[in-house]
MARKE-612535 format. One record per residue (C-alpha): residue in one letter; y, z, x. Coordinates in Angstrom, 2 decimals. Each point is the difference from the previous one (the first is absolute). Last residue first. Layout:
N
residu = A c2 = Y c3 = Z c1 = X
...
This chain:
280
residu = R c2 = -6.92 c3 = 3.59 c1 = -3.91
residu = V c2 = -1.49 c3 = -2.94 c1 = -1.91
residu = V c2 = 0.79 c3 = -2.99 c1 = 2.19
residu = D c2 = -0.16 c3 = 1.97 c1 = 3.21
residu = G c2 = -3.55 c3 = 1.20 c1 = -0.57
residu = A c2 = -1.84 c3 = -2.20 c1 = 2.44
residu = A c2 = 2.55 c3 = 0.46 c1 = 2.78
residu = A c2 = -2.70 c3 = -0.23 c1 = 2.66
residu = H c2 = -3.26 c3 = -1.32 c1 = -1.33
residu = S c2 = -2.95 c3 = 1.09 c1 = -2.07
residu = D c2 = 1.06 c3 = -1.21 c1 = -3.42
residu = R c2 = -0.84 c3 = 2.72 c1 = -2.46
residu = A c2 = -2.81 c3 = 1.38 c1 = -2.11
residu = I c2 = 0.35 c3 = 3.73 c1 = -0.27
residu = V c2 = -2.11 c3 = 2.93 c1 = 1.10
residu = N c2 = -0.77 c3 = 3.32 c1 = -1.64
residu = A c2 = -2.51 c3 = 2.18 c1 = 1.80
residu = G c2 = -3.48 c3 = 0.45 c1 = -1.52
residu = N c2 = -2.04 c3 = 0.10 c1 = 3.21
residu = S c2 = -1.37 c3 = -3.52 c1 = -0.55
residu = T c2 = 3.47 c3 = -1.32 c1 = -0.66
residu = K c2 = 1.47 c3 = -0.04 c1 = -3.48
residu = T c2 = 2.13 c3 = -2.57 c1 = -1.79
residu = R c2 = 1.98 c3 = 1.41 c1 = -2.85
residu = L c2 = 0.00 c3 = -0.83 c1 = -3.68
residu = T c2 = 2.03 c3 = 2.18 c1 = -2.35
residu = M c2 = -1.87 c3 = 0.31 c1 = -3.31
residu = P c2 = 0.01 c3 = 3.80 c1 = 0.08
residu = S c2 = 3.81 c3 = -0.14 c1 = -0.19
residu = R c2 = 1.84 c3 = 2.78 c1 = 1.80
residu = V c2 = 0.17 c3 = -2.07 c1 = 3.20
residu = A c2 = 1.61 c3 = -2.88 c1 = -1.89
residu = K c2 = 2.60 c3 = 2.13 c1 = -1.75
residu = A c2 = 1.07 c3 = 1.57 c1 = 3.29
residu = I c2 = 0.23 c3 = -3.44 c1 = 1.62
residu = A c2 = 2.08 c3 = -1.39 c1 = -2.87
residu = R c2 = 2.33 c3 = 3.02 c1 = 0.15
residu = L c2 = 0.34 c3 = -0.45 c1 = 3.75
residu = R c2 = 0.85 c3 = -3.67 c1 = -0.41
residu = R c2 = 2.59 c3 = 0.65 c1 = -2.70
residu = V c2 = 1.57 c3 = 2.76 c1 = 2.11
residu = A c2 = 0.17 c3 = -2.31 c1 = 3.02
residu = S c2 = 1.59 c3 = -2.80 c1 = -2.04
residu = V c2 = 2.65 c3 = 2.35 c1 = -1.37
residu = N c2 = 0.68 c3 = 1.28 c1 = 3.53
residu = G c2 = 0.32 c3 = -3.48 c1 = 1.43
residu = V c2 = 2.06 c3 = -1.42 c1 = -2.88
residu = I c2 = 2.59 c3 = 2.77 c1 = 0.17
residu = A c2 = 0.26 c3 = 0.62 c1 = 3.75
residu = V c2 = -0.54 c3 = -3.62 c1 = 1.04
residu = L c2 = 2.68 c3 = -1.21 c1 = -2.41
residu = G c2 = 2.39 c3 = 2.81 c1 = 0.96
residu = L c2 = -0.42 c3 = -0.85 c1 = 3.67
residu = V c2 = 0.56 c3 = -3.65 c1 = -0.86
residu = A c2 = 3.26 c3 = 0.73 c1 = -1.82
residu = F c2 = 1.22 c3 = 2.52 c1 = 2.56
residu = L c2 = -0.28 c3 = -2.60 c1 = 2.75
residu = P c2 = 1.64 c3 = -2.72 c1 = -2.08
residu = V c2 = 2.85 c3 = 2.43 c1 = -0.89
residu = R c2 = 0.69 c3 = 0.94 c1 = 3.62
residu = A c2 = 2.80 c3 = -2.52 c1 = 0.45
residu = L c2 = 1.74 c3 = 1.46 c1 = -3.05
residu = W c2 = 0.90 c3 = 3.03 c1 = 2.12
residu = P c2 = 2.56 c3 = -2.12 c1 = 1.87
residu = P c2 = 2.34 c3 = -0.24 c1 = -3.03
residu = L c2 = 0.93 c3 = -3.64 c1 = -0.76
residu = G c2 = 2.71 c3 = -1.82 c1 = 1.94
residu = V c2 = -1.17 c3 = -3.58 c1 = -0.45
residu = R c2 = -1.03 c3 = -0.59 c1 = 3.62
residu = L c2 = -1.19 c3 = 3.51 c1 = 0.76
residu = C c2 = -2.11 c3 = 0.17 c1 = -3.14
residu = V c2 = -1.53 c3 = -3.41 c1 = 0.78
residu = A c2 = -0.84 c3 = 1.05 c1 = 3.55
residu = A c2 = -1.56 c3 = 3.25 c1 = -1.27
residu = T c2 = -2.09 c3 = -1.92 c1 = -2.54
residu = I c2 = -1.35 c3 = -2.23 c1 = 2.75
residu = P c2 = -0.70 c3 = 2.96 c1 = 2.29
residu = V c2 = -1.83 c3 = 1.85 c1 = -2.85
residu = L c2 = -2.00 c3 = -2.98 c1 = -1.28
residu = G c2 = -2.64 c3 = 0.29 c1 = 2.73
residu = V c2 = -0.77 c3 = 3.60 c1 = -0.95
residu = G c2 = -0.63 c3 = -0.86 c1 = -3.64
residu = V c2 = -1.99 c3 = -3.14 c1 = 0.83
residu = V c2 = -2.15 c3 = 1.85 c1 = 2.56
residu = L c2 = -0.64 c3 = 2.80 c1 = -2.51
residu = Y c2 = -0.90 c3 = -2.45 c1 = -2.75
residu = V c2 = -2.45 c3 = -1.99 c1 = 2.09
residu = A c2 = -1.69 c3 = 2.99 c1 = 1.66
residu = R c2 = -0.41 c3 = 1.90 c1 = -3.26
residu = E c2 = -1.52 c3 = -3.03 c1 = -1.70
residu = Q c2 = -2.41 c3 = -0.61 c1 = 2.85
residu = R c2 = -1.22 c3 = 3.62 c1 = -0.02
residu = R c2 = -0.42 c3 = 0.31 c1 = -3.76
residu = M c2 = 2.92 c3 = 0.66 c1 = -2.29
residu = A c2 = -1.86 c3 = -0.77 c1 = -3.24
residu = G c2 = -3.36 c3 = 0.80 c1 = -1.55
residu = R c2 = -3.30 c3 = -1.47 c1 = 1.05
residu = P c2 = -2.13 c3 = 2.55 c1 = -1.83
residu = V c2 = -2.41 c3 = 1.78 c1 = 2.38
residu = T c2 = -3.72 c3 = -0.69 c1 = -0.29
residu = V c2 = -1.71 c3 = 3.33 c1 = 0.59
residu = G c2 = -2.38 c3 = 0.72 c1 = 2.87
residu = L c2 = 1.44 c3 = 3.45 c1 = 0.55
residu = A c2 = 1.29 c3 = -0.87 c1 = 3.48
residu = E c2 = 1.38 c3 = -3.29 c1 = -1.34
residu = G c2 = 1.89 c3 = 1.83 c1 = -2.74
residu = K c2 = 1.42 c3 = 2.45 c1 = 2.49
residu = A c2 = 1.09 c3 = -2.80 c1 = 2.34
residu = T c2 = 1.78 c3 = -1.81 c1 = -2.84
residu = S c2 = 1.68 c3 = 3.20 c1 = -1.18
residu = Y c2 = 1.10 c3 = 0.76 c1 = 3.56
residu = S c2 = 1.59 c3 = -3.42 c1 = 0.46
residu = V c2 = 1.99 c3 = 0.34 c1 = -3.22
residu = M c2 = 0.78 c3 = 3.61 c1 = 0.95
residu = I c2 = 1.41 c3 = -0.93 c1 = 3.39
residu = A c2 = 2.38 c3 = -2.64 c1 = -1.33
residu = G c2 = 1.19 c3 = 2.13 c1 = -2.92
residu = A c2 = 0.52 c3 = 3.06 c1 = 2.21
residu = T c2 = 2.00 c3 = -2.05 c1 = 2.49
residu = A c2 = 2.13 c3 = -1.37 c1 = -2.82
residu = A c2 = 0.72 c3 = 3.56 c1 = -1.17
residu = L c2 = 0.85 c3 = 0.98 c1 = 3.58
residu = T c2 = 2.39 c3 = -2.94 c1 = 0.24
residu = L c2 = 1.72 c3 = 0.96 c1 = -3.26
residu = V c2 = 0.35 c3 = 3.62 c1 = 1.15
residu = V c2 = 1.50 c3 = -1.12 c1 = 3.33
residu = A c2 = 2.40 c3 = -2.46 c1 = -1.65
residu = F c2 = 1.23 c3 = 2.60 c1 = -2.49
residu = V c2 = 0.43 c3 = 2.63 c1 = 2.71
residu = D c2 = 2.16 c3 = -2.26 c1 = 2.17
residu = F c2 = 0.41 c3 = 1.53 c1 = 3.47
residu = R c2 = -3.47 c3 = -1.07 c1 = 1.15
residu = E c2 = 0.55 c3 = -3.64 c1 = -1.03
residu = H c2 = -0.86 c3 = -1.48 c1 = 3.40
residu = L c2 = -2.78 c3 = 2.49 c1 = 0.66
residu = V c2 = -1.38 c3 = -0.43 c1 = -3.51
residu = I c2 = 0.02 c3 = -3.79 c1 = 0.37
residu = G c2 = -1.89 c3 = 0.16 c1 = 3.28
residu = G c2 = -2.55 c3 = 2.36 c1 = -1.54
residu = F c2 = -0.57 c3 = -2.42 c1 = -2.86
residu = F c2 = -0.87 c3 = -2.80 c1 = 2.40
residu = F c2 = -1.95 c3 = 2.12 c1 = 2.49
residu = L c2 = -1.96 c3 = 1.53 c1 = -2.90
residu = E c2 = -0.79 c3 = -3.48 c1 = -1.29
residu = A c2 = -1.31 c3 = -1.10 c1 = 3.38
residu = Y c2 = -2.00 c3 = 3.23 c1 = 0.36
residu = R c2 = -1.81 c3 = -0.69 c1 = -3.28
residu = D c2 = -0.72 c3 = -3.63 c1 = 0.83
residu = V c2 = -1.17 c3 = 0.88 c1 = 3.52
residu = A c2 = -2.52 c3 = 2.46 c1 = -1.44
residu = A c2 = -1.37 c3 = -2.62 c1 = -2.41
residu = D c2 = -0.29 c3 = -2.54 c1 = 2.82
residu = L c2 = -1.80 c3 = 2.42 c1 = 2.30
residu = V c2 = -2.46 c3 = 0.93 c1 = -2.75
residu = E c2 = -0.59 c3 = -3.68 c1 = -0.76
residu = G c2 = -0.68 c3 = -0.69 c1 = 3.65
residu = S c2 = -2.53 c3 = 2.83 c1 = 0.07
residu = D c2 = -1.70 c3 = -1.53 c1 = -3.02
residu = S c2 = -0.43 c3 = -3.24 c1 = 1.90
residu = A c2 = 0.97 c3 = -3.67 c1 = -0.07
residu = T c2 = -0.47 c3 = -1.81 c1 = 3.31
residu = G c2 = -1.20 c3 = -3.28 c1 = -1.50
residu = T c2 = 2.79 c3 = -1.94 c1 = 1.69
residu = E c2 = 1.54 c3 = -1.44 c1 = -3.18
residu = R c2 = -0.47 c3 = 3.18 c1 = -2.02
residu = A c2 = 1.44 c3 = 2.32 c1 = 2.63
residu = I c2 = 2.88 c3 = -2.37 c1 = 0.74
residu = M c2 = 0.95 c3 = -0.24 c1 = -3.66
residu = G c2 = -0.17 c3 = 3.78 c1 = -0.42
residu = D c2 = 2.19 c3 = 0.58 c1 = 3.05
residu = L c2 = 2.50 c3 = -2.62 c1 = -1.13
residu = A c2 = 0.90 c3 = 1.65 c1 = -3.30
residu = D c2 = 1.22 c3 = 3.22 c1 = 1.65
residu = C c2 = 1.52 c3 = -2.13 c1 = 2.73
residu = A c2 = 2.19 c3 = -1.59 c1 = -2.66
residu = S c2 = 1.02 c3 = 3.47 c1 = -1.18
residu = S c2 = 1.11 c3 = 0.88 c1 = 3.54
residu = A c2 = 1.97 c3 = -3.25 c1 = 0.24
residu = L c2 = 1.66 c3 = 0.83 c1 = -3.32
residu = S c2 = 0.90 c3 = 3.43 c1 = 1.33
residu = I c2 = 1.53 c3 = -1.56 c1 = 3.10
residu = V c2 = 2.13 c3 = -2.37 c1 = -2.08
residu = A c2 = 1.08 c3 = 2.71 c1 = -2.46
residu = A c2 = 0.76 c3 = 2.46 c1 = 2.81
residu = V c2 = 2.31 c3 = -2.50 c1 = 1.72
residu = G c2 = 1.89 c3 = -0.50 c1 = -3.25
residu = F c2 = 0.11 c3 = 3.75 c1 = -0.66
residu = A c2 = 1.38 c3 = 1.07 c1 = 3.37
residu = G c2 = 1.03 c3 = 3.46 c1 = -1.24
residu = L c2 = -1.28 c3 = 1.89 c1 = 3.04
residu = A c2 = -2.76 c3 = 1.67 c1 = -2.01
residu = L c2 = -0.89 c3 = -3.40 c1 = -1.45
residu = A c2 = -0.35 c3 = -1.47 c1 = 3.49
residu = A c2 = -2.26 c3 = 2.90 c1 = 1.02
residu = G c2 = -2.20 c3 = -0.57 c1 = -3.04
residu = A c2 = -0.22 c3 = -3.71 c1 = 0.78
residu = L c2 = -1.01 c3 = 0.83 c1 = 3.58
residu = A c2 = -2.77 c3 = 2.28 c1 = -1.30
residu = A c2 = -1.17 c3 = -2.73 c1 = -2.37
residu = L c2 = -0.08 c3 = -2.47 c1 = 2.90
residu = A c2 = -2.23 c3 = 2.36 c1 = 1.99
residu = L c2 = -2.31 c3 = 0.48 c1 = -2.99
residu = S c2 = -0.32 c3 = -3.74 c1 = -0.59
residu = I c2 = -0.75 c3 = -0.53 c1 = 3.69
residu = W c2 = -2.80 c3 = 2.58 c1 = -0.35
residu = S c2 = -1.42 c3 = -1.94 c1 = -2.95
residu = V c2 = 0.27 c3 = -3.23 c1 = 1.99
residu = A c2 = -2.09 c3 = 1.56 c1 = 2.77
residu = N c2 = -2.55 c3 = 1.12 c1 = -2.59
residu = A c2 = -0.37 c3 = -3.55 c1 = -1.30
residu = S c2 = -0.60 c3 = -1.28 c1 = 3.51
residu = L c2 = 2.38 c3 = -2.24 c1 = 1.92
residu = G c2 = -1.81 c3 = -2.75 c1 = 1.89
residu = L c2 = 2.97 c3 = -2.34 c1 = 0.33
residu = A c2 = -1.73 c3 = -2.59 c1 = -2.20
residu = I c2 = -0.68 c3 = 2.71 c1 = -2.58
residu = C c2 = 3.67 c3 = 0.99 c1 = 0.02
residu = V c2 = 1.04 c3 = -3.64 c1 = -0.40
residu = R c2 = -2.35 c3 = -0.42 c1 = -2.96
residu = A c2 = 1.43 c3 = 3.15 c1 = -1.60
residu = V c2 = 3.51 c3 = -1.39 c1 = 0.45
residu = P c2 = -1.05 c3 = -3.11 c1 = -1.91
residu = R c2 = -1.21 c3 = 2.30 c1 = -2.83
residu = V c2 = 3.31 c3 = 1.87 c1 = -0.20
residu = A c2 = 1.83 c3 = -2.36 c1 = -2.38
residu = W c2 = -3.00 c3 = -0.65 c1 = -2.25
residu = Y c2 = -0.57 c3 = 3.75 c1 = -0.39
residu = G c2 = 3.60 c3 = 0.47 c1 = -1.10
residu = M c2 = -0.07 c3 = -2.96 c1 = -2.36
residu = E c2 = -3.19 c3 = 1.30 c1 = -1.59
residu = M c2 = 1.67 c3 = 3.36 c1 = -0.58
residu = A c2 = 3.00 c3 = -1.65 c1 = -1.64
residu = A c2 = -2.25 c3 = -2.12 c1 = -2.24
residu = K c2 = -2.15 c3 = 3.00 c1 = -0.93
residu = G c2 = 2.98 c3 = 1.78 c1 = -1.53
residu = L c2 = 1.81 c3 = 3.03 c1 = 1.39
residu = L c2 = 1.69 c3 = 2.35 c1 = -2.46
residu = P c2 = -1.98 c3 = -0.89 c1 = -3.13
residu = S c2 = -3.17 c3 = 0.19 c1 = 2.08
residu = G c2 = -2.21 c3 = -2.42 c1 = 1.85
residu = G c2 = -3.75 c3 = -0.27 c1 = 0.13
residu = A c2 = -2.40 c3 = 2.08 c1 = 2.08
residu = R c2 = -2.94 c3 = -2.38 c1 = 0.04
residu = E c2 = 2.06 c3 = -3.21 c1 = 0.14
residu = I c2 = 2.21 c3 = 1.55 c1 = 2.66
residu = R c2 = -3.01 c3 = 0.80 c1 = 2.15
residu = S c2 = -1.44 c3 = -3.48 c1 = -0.51
residu = E c2 = 3.22 c3 = -1.66 c1 = 1.12
residu = R c2 = 1.15 c3 = -3.25 c1 = -1.61
residu = A c2 = 2.79 c3 = -2.02 c1 = 1.58
residu = A c2 = 1.50 c3 = -1.59 c1 = -3.11
residu = G c2 = -0.31 c3 = -3.71 c1 = -0.71
residu = V c2 = -0.35 c3 = -3.10 c1 = 2.18
residu = R c2 = 3.35 c3 = -1.79 c1 = -0.11
residu = S c2 = 2.19 c3 = 2.03 c1 = -2.38
residu = V c2 = -1.39 c3 = 3.25 c1 = 1.39
residu = R c2 = 0.78 c3 = -1.05 c1 = 3.57
residu = G c2 = 3.53 c3 = -0.96 c1 = -0.93
residu = A c2 = 0.50 c3 = 3.37 c1 = -1.68
residu = Y c2 = -1.36 c3 = 1.60 c1 = 3.18
residu = A c2 = 2.60 c3 = -1.76 c1 = 2.12
residu = V c2 = 2.80 c3 = 1.00 c1 = -2.39
residu = A c2 = -1.15 c3 = 3.64 c1 = -0.01
residu = I c2 = -0.37 c3 = 0.02 c1 = 3.78
residu = V c2 = 3.54 c3 = -1.37 c1 = 0.42
residu = L c2 = 1.40 c3 = 2.55 c1 = -2.44
residu = T c2 = -1.72 c3 = 2.86 c1 = 1.79
residu = S c2 = 1.38 c3 = -1.21 c1 = 3.32
residu = M c2 = 3.50 c3 = -0.18 c1 = -1.48
residu = A c2 = -0.18 c3 = 3.57 c1 = -1.32
residu = L c2 = -1.40 c3 = 1.34 c1 = 3.27
residu = G c2 = 2.70 c3 = -1.79 c1 = 2.00
residu = L c2 = 2.64 c3 = 1.44 c1 = -2.31
residu = A c2 = -1.30 c3 = 3.52 c1 = 0.60
residu = F c2 = -0.31 c3 = -0.50 c1 = 3.75
residu = A c2 = 3.51 c3 = -1.45 c1 = 0.20
residu = L c2 = 1.38 c3 = 2.92 c1 = -2.03
residu = D c2 = -1.51 c3 = 2.45 c1 = 2.50
residu = I c2 = 1.41 c3 = -1.97 c1 = 2.90
residu = M c2 = 3.47 c3 = 0.19 c1 = -1.55
């Protein structure tokens, strides 16, 4: 019952935010974010949805700054919340896990905002943020694997989704290391977070519906399997496309890279925590 309450609360909160943001857009226009403008949206997660998310967490960023929380502190909070979400998933508390995972993802956006607003952006903060992102996803998928450990299909599907998530991030990092502009592609960090939270959050609601109308209990896991399949297929296809583009670029003699005085490849990037979230 508590799990269902969390899932319904998440759905209602999302609806309230969407209505509030729609009112804001009708009055003064969309909440533009320079990072979103640079990275753009994708067929799976449009710019409008991303702008709404940033608009919703910006007041929280101001509160964190007022309380003296640093960007790195928020990154560590994000990691702790991700670990709790993974534990909740392992125990089958999908509604609770969805709420905690969303909070973790919000912190992932907050650390970058705080770093930019306070002028504390740093490369070390970006490294911490990137590491937290990877561990957060591993906690999430690991929790699902533990819960579904007796279902081979579910385990294989989760591992395929994990591979897609990791390889999209890896391809971006590899391109940056080589000084190559990486194609935007689909199933980036924000997209994965949104779809996975939605899929997990729908499980308690679907289970309640199945129980009420007498449908087979296994149907409750359909939303979860659907999003895992989406991440697995789109993520791996996107990663392969990115890697092929990178390989083609480095083979081309016309590839332009920025060099340091000692000849090492470097890339132009925002120097702040969570700089690469939009494209990872």
